N, C-alpha and C positions, 0 to 999 in steps of 0.2 A: 820130212823136212821141207820138201818143196811146197807142201800144203801150208806149212807155218810161214814160209817166206812169202807165198802168195797172199796169205791172210794179212801178214804184216804190211806188205806192199799195198794191198787193197785198203787197209785201215789208214795208212799214211796218205794214200791218194784221196780218200774221203775226207780226211782232216785238211789237206791242202785245198781241196775244192771248197770245203766249208769256210776256210779262211779267205779265199778269193771271193766267194759269194758274200761274206760279211763285209769285206772291203768295198765291193761293188755297192752294197746296200748303203754304206756310210757315204760313198761318193754320190749316189742317187739322192740321198737325204740332203747333202750339201747343195747339190744342184737344185733340188726343190726349194730350199731355203733362198738360194740366189734368185730363182725364178720369181718367188713371192716378193722379194726386195725390188727386183727390176720392174715388176708389175706395178708396185706402189709408186716407184719413180716415174714410170710412164704416165700413170694417172695424174700425178702431181704436175708433170710437164704439159699434159693436155689441158688441165685447169689453167695453168699459168698462160698458155697460148690463147685460150678462150678470153681470159681477162685482158691480155694485151690487145687482142683484136678488138674487144669492146672499147678499151681506151682509145685505140687508134681511130676507130669509127666516130667516137664521141669527139675527138679532136678534129677530125675531118668536117663533121657537122658544124662545129664551132667556127672552123676556118671559113666554111661556106657562108655562115651567117655574117661573119666579119667582112667578107668580100662583098656581100649584098649591101651592107651598111656603107662601105667605102664607095660602091657604085652610086648609092643614093646621095651620099654627100658630094660626090663629083657632079652629079646631075644638078643638085641644088646650087652648087658653086657656079656651074656653067650658066644657069638661069640668072644668077644674080650679077654676073659680070659681063655677059653678052659680048659686046664688040671690043672689049679690052684685050682680046686674045690675039696673038701673033705667033707666027712660026719664025723663030730666030736661030742664029748660030749660038751654040752653047759650048764653052770651053771651061777649063779649070785652071786655077792658079794657086800658088803658095806664097808665103811671106818671104820667099827668097829675094835677096837684093837684086838679082838679075832679072826678076820678073815684075819689080815694082819700082817706085821712086826712091828717093833718098831716106824715106822713113817707112821701111817695110812692115813694121808692126802696127802702124796707124793707117786707117783708111782715109779716103778724101773727105769723109764726114767728120774726121777727127776722133773717130771712135776706134778702139782696139780691134784689130782683125780677129775674127773667131768663126768657128763653124756656123753655118746658117747665114753667112753673109754672101751677097753677090755684088759684083761690079756691073754697071750698065754702060753701054756706049754713050757718048755724049749727045748723039742725035736723040736717043730715047730719053735721056735726062732732060733735054730741052723741051720734050713733048709731055712732061708731067710724070715721068718715071723717076721721082726724086727720092732723096735720102729718107729713110724711115718707113717708106711704103713697102708693102709686101707683094711678092710675086709667087705664083704657083707654076712650077716647072713640071710639066707632064712626066710622070713616072719617077720624079725625084722628090717632090714635096714643096713645102712652102719655105721661102727664103726672104730675108730683109735686104733691101738696097741700101748699102752703106759705102760704096766705093764706085770709082769710075774706071772704065777701060781706057787704054791709051787712045789718043785722038785719031790715030790712023785707022781705027776699026769703026764700022757702022753696023747697026742692027745686030749687036752682039751682047750676050750676057756671060759673065765669067764667074763660076762658082768657086768659093774659096775651099781649099782642102789642106790638111796638115801634112799630107804625104806627097812628095814630089813625084814618085813613081806612079801612084794612083792618078795624079793629076795628068801626067803625061799619057798614061794608058787611057784616060778618059777621052783624049783627043778633041776633035771638033764634031759636035753632034747637032742635028737639026731637031728642035723640039718646039712643041706648042707651049707658049709662055702666056700666062694671064696675070694682068696687073689687078691686084685685089684692092678693095676699098679700104 
């Protein structure tokens, strides 16, 4: 009888081991499948990263070309205007009634106030910096003279902005200004 119990126990143990081994093989199979799936995802991400790097490099090269064109244009502009450049105080203003006269939406040239407008001090206006002429403000761009700064200011340009907070944050800056033809 002990032999029979021993054989039955051995058979049960072998069956249990076979079940555990089978379960382990299924787990290993699932893990292999997961590894294949992850390997595919990793390869996809590597390709996407290479493509993004290529696009970024292309964008940087395009930006460098544009920067060179801008430098060339600035050099040409400087050669054309020569002595019409001055370093002036530059401030910003809005169409707020406390910053303008009784007609805050109209400039001194009788044109509606708009982005791209600058006001010049009256000393500049008397020296040919008149309405309709354009100025280049270093690092800001090209603006049109359409307004006058209050008579208490000299050697000053006031850039129009729509946002009072931005205008206040702009403060007073010293910039090279070039009167264009």
